[in-house]
N, C-alpha and C positions, 0 to 999 in steps of 0.2 A: 199155625198159631203156636209160637214158642213162649215159654216162660223163662224169664231171667231170674236167676236166684241171686239175691243180694245177701252177702255175708258181711256182717259187721264184726269188728274185732272188739273184744273186751279189753279193759286196761291191763289185765293180766297176760294177754296174749302178744303184746308188743315186744319186739326185741329191744335190747339196750340201744342199738343204733337208731331205731325208730323213736324211742323215748328221748334220746339225746337230740335228735333233729327237731322233735316237737318242743323240747325244752328250749332249745336255741331260738325257736320261733316264738317263744313267750308263753307256752302252755305250762302253767303252774302245776296242773294235775300230773302231767308227764314227769316233771321234775320231782314232785313228791313221790311218785312211783319209783323213780331211780333211787331216791334217798332210801325208801323202804327196802328196796332190793339189796342195797349195798352198805347200809349203815353199820350192820354188825361186822362185816368183813373189815371195813375201814377202822372201826373202833378196836377190833382185835389186833390189827396191825399196829395201830397207834399205841396200844397198851404194851405190846411186846417191845416196841422200839423205845418208848419213853419210860416204861417201868412203873407208872403209877396211874391210878384210875382218874384222878382229877385232871392231870395233864392230858390223858388220853381222851377224856370227854371234851375238854376244851379244843384239843387238836382235831377231833372228829368234826366239831362245828366249823372250825377254820377251814378244814378240807372241803366241806360242802359249800361254804361261802365261795371258795376258789372254784369249785366245780360250777356253781351258778354263774360266776363271772366268766369262766373260760369254756363253757360248754360249746360255744360256737366254734372253738378251735378243734374240737374232736371231729376228725374226718372219716373215721371208721377204717383206717388203713390197718390198725391193730384192733384187738378186742377192746371193748370198753373197759373191762377189768384191768387190762394191761395199762391203759392210759390212766385210769384211776389210781392204780398202784404207784405209778411213777409220780403222780401228783402228790400222793401221801408221803412218799419218800422225800420229795422236794420240800414239802411243808415242814417235815420233821427236821430236815437239814437246816432250813431257814430258822427254825425255832432254836436249834443248837447254836447257830452262828450269832443270833441275837443275844444269847447267853454267854457268848465267848468260848464255846466248846468247839474245839477242832479235833479232827480225827487223830492227828499226830500227837496231841497232848494226852492221849489216853493210855500211853504205854506205862508199864510198871518196871521198876528196877529189878534186875535179875532175870527177866524173861528173855532177853535178847539172845543169850547163848544156848537156850534150850531148843533142841531140834528133835526130840523124841517123837517118833511117829505116833499119832493119836491111836489109842486102842478103842475098840468099840465099848461103849458103856453098857453095863448090865441093865436089865429091865428096870426102869425107874418109875417112881410115882410121878405122874404128870405134874402134879402140884409142886413137888420139890424141884422138878426141872424148870418150870415156869418161874419159880422164886429165884432159882440160881441165875437164870437168864436175866431177870430184872436187876440182879446185883452186879452184873457185868458193867464196866465203864461204858459210857455211851458209844464210843467208837468201836469197841469190841462187839457190843450188842448189835450195832447196826450191820457190821460186816457179817457176823455170825448169822443173823436173821436173813439177810439178803442171800447169802451163799447156801447155808445148810438148810434153811427152812423154805425160802422162796425159790431157790434153784438158779440164781443168777451166776454167771461165770465171773471170774476175777476182772476180766477186761470190761465187762458191763458195769461192775461195781465201781471200778476205777473212774469210769466216765461219770457215773451218777454222783460219786462223792468228791470228784475233783482231786483225786490222788493218783499215785502210781499203782501199777499192778502189783509191784513188790510190797507196797504199803498194805494193800488189800490182803495179800497172802500172809504177811506178817501179823496183821491184826486178827485174822482168822485163826492162825496158829496160836497166838496168845490167848484168844477168847476160849479156844478149846481147852488149853492148859488150865486157865482160870476156872472154867466150868468144872473140869474134873476135880480140882482142889475144892471148890465150893460143894460139890456133890459128895465128896469124901469127908466133908466136915472140917477141912483144913482152913477154910476162909480164904 
């Protein structure tokens, strides 16, 4: 006489892959759980890329509308967070394109000839750093965040942004120089 133990999962115990599959099948509660698990991360990334809270809030909603529409395309070949991150970056890029902002238009006069190797910054107040990052032109900010914060390689950034590897490297270099000036109070 054997007893069979039945274990039921709670909503908190499902993996992102399971929640995505359930969402794709129409389970609204599973989608709500994905939203709750990832909304802060999405908002934070949107805020860093866009530079203001109103745009970040709007973009977060746009991203989750896209997630709802495209959840069926997530196959689990990469982590859900990787798929979601790529979706956020694509949404921000589309937002910029609609506003006529392109990566190549964010260069500044006088930066082209500067090739000084970036020196490590002293310990900074996180708020001052976040404010300085928000003041970067959009293209600089995007490449800086993708490379120095999110850890993408220049080849990956070039594919995401539809630019050359050289443009990605140049934008990163200029972003670091601009950040240094902003943090030293030179604007």
